[in-house]
Steps between C-alpha positions, in 0.01 A plus 500: 500500500523556126595846374521559125848652510832427663847642546751229415823545694812332362710419807789378286515848345525655846785269597670585169465872569646469850802308370552751219482796739740337744745458213454866399565599862823300516358253749413769756250381760141560390177606670202432274221756531178304553274789595150551358426128472835453324410769246167328437653158439390340828705549814600162641547284186686780323719586799590134534615499134703816560682326785545184294655715227770625734370793706606462863257761636158645427352846545143614555341839538285405800538278804186302418655397168806370685280308744319343204836378370576347839157334509579357156811329637761738360779540754767715330564847644217740414509880530186716525560870436173693549431504873187693595361548852307193613694243297520151660861553601502244778385225265756620244780461754376157608503396133853637447391775260756776453365856521600831348515826692542848354406710803551481873129448569496180295819383664346562843189298405718211383707516819184497714379187319840341554483567873151352521592184314854455622611464135780722372371689197701478177485847348604661172546879518389687187659825386329741261776572248287704262171328423312692771272203565592250774821537694645735758587845358871575523442743785325227703737215409755561780222501759358175367847341506557614860163365612570167330844480662346556846237232441763260372700556818184425698465173308150557362603591144757347269580721201543253212461730200550853366317589182353752261307508173554657157264753349626490141708184446268414210615819321864421412726800539258697717709736717320392819647149477858590584383758752298233682791257498731765643238586759460136600877462533495799733215351702698177535803691628280669760371158604855378543581801716191420711627148561274338240756419234601142575528264206200285586262797441361467146509810278247505217359739242477339155156437346441319170616790284814553706588131484520506120670839461686603818772267633593767756156460664537132587646546851426182703152421369279574200119527508338412165127549462335523158789319328435185706173468312664533160414861426772742402582777748628714211297399191684733265817299563335166420386201701843403640416133435217502752203269448146632577336268750133597470263413216146634540232303313122481487233292332258658257164510679288591198553534126230655283442656160388861497409727208695790353492823707435321829610710798704294745508530882437808714495828313528332160866598480544228237270439203527202269607582144312204353313189605742327732557260789544643846650305788436566868813465714407452871760726657460866587629781710401313818762246393769754414428561131530875501194691375754709311560193280176582315566495124877487570641178643536185292433133574566180306178331385404276208859491381558874479538807712180693565457844652248523782175619341313756708497586867662263747234416760528376858490131409536483123610653173433429134719419201414513130634201302331574169420181314758286677359199688436556870288314753438488873784326681772613260809638675599865486850605612521851638875497553786257551865453401413555133600152380171441319467849361298623798556849640741536791442683826752753373286566193194546719694744716628694200150513348344629820771743605600314813759250625493122511486508880146636477392253231587189703426621853148612407385149405219440749466236768211319332729407209663171609876464475593170335862394547696330224859383459578587140872448451687776317 
């Protein structure tokens, strides 16, 4: 079915980014974060490129994402880390999906599923070292370790990983960074004392920002996310040689001349300064173009950058191209790597007071992902 816009995903750029990050991490084993439809890039094709680029493992937020990877023929180890009551744990175990536990209740649910299926569950235990989000608080960590050790002795659980997550790795020099590393080191010592310190258990903490700035955080495995897709985890320090993988384009649906002082779109938040040509771009906030982009974000159209003219609507927004030639079917580039002078996702994020994660993950499901192999 035809849709007048598409997100073009450069798989060669993703492979390039993986290789670059592996080099930055000194060859440390890598788990590519493929959650949220691979950050909006399309789960299975993008995850396959991440593996082709050199990642030996993948990570997802939810079990159903991991099962989708398995259904797509991807057979590398996959970890899912948000385990809510009612998750399809038995199917996860049958499909060799590794699961995270940060409290004894979750661990008990996983163990029950393992008993029902006869499959030993591969579990990563998560410690909260200072983010106060997922992970066992320090006071509960010894109890979680003891429960895991008992279940391992029973043969229903195999502890294969110990991990945590940074709160402020994207703010170089933030005092919490070293505190979290020290805390994680302490949590690892407690695990060793509980009998869960053998060398085959993978220790991991480093996200994209930590990979490029914190060699101490590498441990046995690194977990890049946004950087896989070519977007800098610390924009103020540059792009680190990463190559943006997504280019969002649309076709002009309508071009028309309007007189001076024409109010444009809902609320007439934009008024033409003279007789001009307006172009209708068939993407809107239902597709992930933030309503906040009204009169702020830029696109590339008719050879130049244009600021969105007037309110972004559910399915469309307008641009003013003056007297430059524009007709239905002409291509508009919302963002891309910037090679042709188009805005980048980073520019969109800066303009709208957000982060690139939100720009790319919001692109809606009705926008088709078209996969290319542009060599870098």
